[in-house]
Each structure stands twice: as structure tokens, then as C-alpha cells.
C-alpha positions in Angstrom: 157.7 81.1 194.9 156.2 82.4 191.6 156.4 78.9 190.2 153.8 77.8 192.8 151.5 80.8 192.3 149.6 79.6 189.2 148.7 76.1 190.4 147.5 77.5 193.7 145.3 80.0 191.9 144.0 77.2 189.7 143.1 75.0 192.7 141.6 77.9 194.6 139.1 78.8 191.8 138.5 75.2 191.2 137.7 74.6 194.9 135.7 77.8 195.4 133.2 76.9 192.6 133.3 73.1 193.0 129.8 71.5 192.9 131.1 68.0 192.2 130.6 67.9 188.7 127.8 65.7 187.8 124.1 66.8 188.0 121.8 64.0 188.4 118.3 62.3 188.1 113.5 62.5 189.0 112.6 63.2 192.6 112.3 60.2 194.9 111.1 59.9 198.5 113.4 58.7 201.3 113.8 54.9 201.4 115.8 52.4 203.4 119.6 52.5 203.1 119.5 49.6 200.7 119.9 50.2 196.9 116.7 50.4 194.8 115.2 46.9 194.1 116.0 45.6 190.6 113.5 43.4 188.7 114.9 40.6 186.7 113.3 38.5 184.0 114.2 35.3 182.3 114.7 37.1 179.0 118.1 38.6 178.1 117.9 42.3 179.0 118.2 44.9 176.3 121.4 47.0 177.0 120.6 50.5 178.2 121.4 53.4 175.9 124.9 54.7 176.5 123.6 58.1 177.9 121.2 56.5 180.4 122.6 57.0 183.9 120.5 56.8 187.1 122.7 59.5 188.7 122.7 61.9 185.8 119.5 62.4 183.9 120.3 64.2 180.7 117.2 64.9 178.6 117.2 68.3 177.0 115.5 70.7 179.4 116.4 68.9 182.7 117.4 71.7 185.1 119.0 71.8 188.6 119.2 74.7 191.0 121.7 74.8 193.8 122.5 77.1 196.7 126.1 77.2 198.0 128.2 78.5 200.7 132.0 79.0 200.6 134.1 80.4 203.4 136.2 82.3 200.8 133.5 83.7 198.5 130.4 83.7 200.8 127.0 82.5 199.4 126.1 81.8 195.8 123.5 80.1 193.5 124.0 78.0 190.4 121.6 76.7 187.7 122.5 73.8 185.4 120.4 73.0 182.3 120.8 70.3 179.6 120.5 72.3 176.5 121.1 69.5 173.9 120.9 65.7 174.1 121.6 62.9 171.7 122.4 59.2 171.6 126.1 59.7 172.0 126.3 62.8 174.2 124.8 65.9 175.7 125.6 69.5 176.6 125.2 71.0 180.1 124.9 74.8 180.4 125.7 76.5 183.7 124.8 79.9 185.0 126.9 81.1 187.9 127.9 84.6 189.1 126.4 86.2 186.1 128.4 84.0 183.7 127.1 81.4 181.3 129.2 78.5 180.0 128.7 75.0 178.6 130.4 71.6 179.1 130.0 68.7 176.7 129.7 65.0 177.8 130.1 61.9 175.7 128.4 58.6 176.4 130.5 55.5 176.3 130.1 51.8 177.2 131.8 52.5 180.6 129.9 55.6 181.5 129.8 59.4 181.0 133.0 61.3 180.1 133.2 65.1 180.4 135.4 66.6 177.6 136.9 69.3 179.7 137.0 68.6 183.5 138.6 72.0 184.1 135.8 73.9 182.4 133.3 71.6 184.3 134.5 73.0 187.6 135.8 76.5 187.0 134.0 77.5 183.8 132.6 80.7 185.4 136.1 81.9 186.2 137.6 80.9 182.9 134.9 82.7 180.9 135.2 85.9 182.9 137.0 88.8 181.1 138.9 89.6 184.3 140.5 86.2 184.6 144.3 86.4 184.5 144.8 82.7 183.8 144.2 80.7 180.6 143.8 77.0 180.9 143.7 74.6 177.9 143.1 70.8 178.1 145.6 68.7 176.0 144.4 65.2 177.0 141.6 63.5 179.0 141.4 59.9 180.2 139.2 57.8 182.4 135.5 58.0 183.3 133.6 60.9 185.0 130.6 58.8 186.1 130.3 55.1 185.5 127.2 53.5 184.1 126.7 51.5 187.2 128.1 52.2 190.7 128.0 50.1 193.8 129.4 50.8 197.3 133.1 50.1 197.4 133.6 50.9 193.7 136.5 53.2 192.7 137.4 54.9 189.5 139.6 57.7 188.2 139.7 60.5 185.6 142.6 62.7 184.7 143.1 65.7 182.5 146.4 67.2 181.3 146.4 71.0 181.1 148.5 73.9 180.0 148.0 77.1 182.1 149.4 80.5 181.3 149.3 84.0 182.7 151.1 87.2 181.9 154.0 86.1 184.1 154.5 82.4 183.5 153.5 79.2 181.7 153.0 75.8 183.3 151.8 72.3 182.4 150.2 69.8 184.7 147.5 67.3 185.4 144.3 67.2 187.4 143.6 63.7 188.8 140.2 62.8 190.2 140.1 59.7 192.4 136.5 58.6 193.2 135.2 56.0 195.8 131.6 55.1 196.4 131.4 54.8 200.2 127.7 53.7 200.8 124.1 54.7 201.0 122.7 57.5 203.3 119.5 59.3 203.8 120.0 63.1 203.1 117.6 66.0 203.6 118.0 69.2 201.5 115.6 72.1 200.7 114.2 70.0 197.7 113.4 67.0 199.9 114.7 63.9 201.6 116.4 61.2 199.5 118.1 57.9 199.8 121.5 58.7 198.3 124.8 57.1 197.3 127.7 58.9 198.8 130.8 59.4 196.6 134.0 60.8 198.0 136.5 62.4 195.7 140.1 63.6 196.0 141.2 66.0 193.3 145.0 66.4 193.0 146.8 69.2 191.1 150.1 68.0 189.8 152.6 70.3 188.0 154.7 68.7 185.3 158.5 69.1 185.2 158.6 70.7 188.6 157.5 67.5 190.4 155.1 69.6 192.6 151.9 68.5 194.1 150.2 71.9 194.3 147.5 70.7 196.6 144.3 68.6 197.0 140.6 69.2 197.3 138.5 66.6 199.1 134.8 66.5 198.6 131.8 64.3 199.2 128.7 64.2 197.0 125.4 62.6 197.8 123.6 61.4 194.7 119.9 60.4 194.5 118.7 58.1 191.7 116.4 60.0 189.4 117.5 63.3 190.9 121.3 63.5 190.9 123.6 65.4 193.3 121.5 66.7 196.1 124.4 67.8 198.4 128.1 68.3 198.5 130.7 69.2 201.1 134.3 69.9 200.4 137.6 71.3 201.8 140.7 72.8 200.2 144.1 71.7 201.4 146.5 74.2 200.0 148.9 76.2 202.2 147.4 79.6 202.6 144.3 78.8 200.6 142.4 76.6 203.1 138.6 76.9 203.0 135.4 74.8 202.9 132.5 74.7 200.4 129.0 73.1 200.5 126.0 73.0 198.2 122.4 71.8 198.4 119.8 71.2 195.8 116.9 73.6 196.0 115.0 72.6 192.8 115.1 70.0 190.1 112.9 70.0 187.0 112.7 66.9 184.9 111.7 67.0 181.2 108.8 64.5 180.6 
């Protein structure tokens, strides 16, 4: 039983603070359920800069504020701010539950890649002095957010980790399976938006023990020029079942 304890704790804190890891792009009024119209010209288009992503604006100073509700930890708020931005990457700083932590993103030809998916989701817990678990990333592969996404697209990212506590040490992998399901109009405190819905299944796998510790299923609604405006998720771990939801309350874009 003890061999199952640590992965369950990891998934629990991952799920309870999950916001669906990508903050996104400037405010836009509700439109039809069709994707934004694209203008084409006869000239060969200039390739967009690697960091440019319609669902994740990343200029220094861009800030998102969210309100969340979790059946395990009640209500909470979260603020994300891009503190540094360059041609090949940027840094996102998060303030949550009185804890501040940062996550680095790199910009590639395929899209945005977060350097530490575990820190991305549970940074507030890992930075707390009371946390009994230490998690280190040994390898990351795949893409966090592609440069272009259309309904029906699927992609994946995985992260190998080593987790330890006072009682035991384990290695494993977090696997993020994404699918873009379609366009939907969504209303949140910040406004009404035409969004792209992305469903995600996060699996926690434990190496050597051949254990699937559990899964977390979440949906994120992303608005061009604004980013994630809403998320809904549910944990599927025996004895650690709960739901989580977030809504965008404010987004400030740097000119």
C-alpha cells in the first residue's frame, strides 16, 4: 500500500491546483462557432516568430487572473504574469496560495514547450516548506501547445520524474494526451468569447512497479488573443476523487 501512496499524493496535488497549464491571448467579443477568418495574399508569407501563439500571448507584463473552485480545497485565486520574454522563450510567474514560483517555456518550430510540466501544475505545493514530497524532472518530450491547432488535432507531452519523501523513492512518468474537440462560445466573468475546446487526459505512471496511479481529465476553453478562459476537470484516483474548475476574471495585455 505504501508503494501507492506517493503517486496518489502527486496526482492529488496536481489535480487540486490544475489550471490547464497554458495561459493565453487580447480580449475578443463572441463570434460564430467558426475559426477566425484568415487573410491570404499572393506573396509568400513570412514565418511567424517561434514564440508567437494565438492561444498564449507571452509579452513581458501580460497578466491573467483566475478564480477557482475545488471540491477538495474549496475556492482559490491565481495570478499569472509573463516576467521575461525573448525570441526563443519566456518565463511565467504564478502567485497562488501565498506562494510565488516560475516556469520557463521554450519556443520551437512545432510550438511552445514547458521545461517542467510538474512545476507548471503543482509549483505552489512544491515550493511550500511544508511539502513532504520532492519531485525532479529527468526528461521532457513532446509539445505543450502547438503553433497551430485545428479541431480534431491531437498531440502529446511526457515528463519523466523522480519523486521522494522521507519514507520512499519512486520514478515515473506524467503523460499529457491532448485533443482539440471544436469551437464553443463561453461566458466567464471577464466576458464572452468564441473559444477552442481542448480536452486533456493526464496519466501518472510509476516505473518498475507497472502501476497506473490514476488519471485526471480536464477540458480547457481557449480564446484567441486571450488564452484559457475556463477549465473543468475531475480526478479519477481511488479515494481521491474530486472536481476542479476555473474562470478568467481579468486579463491585461502589454501594448
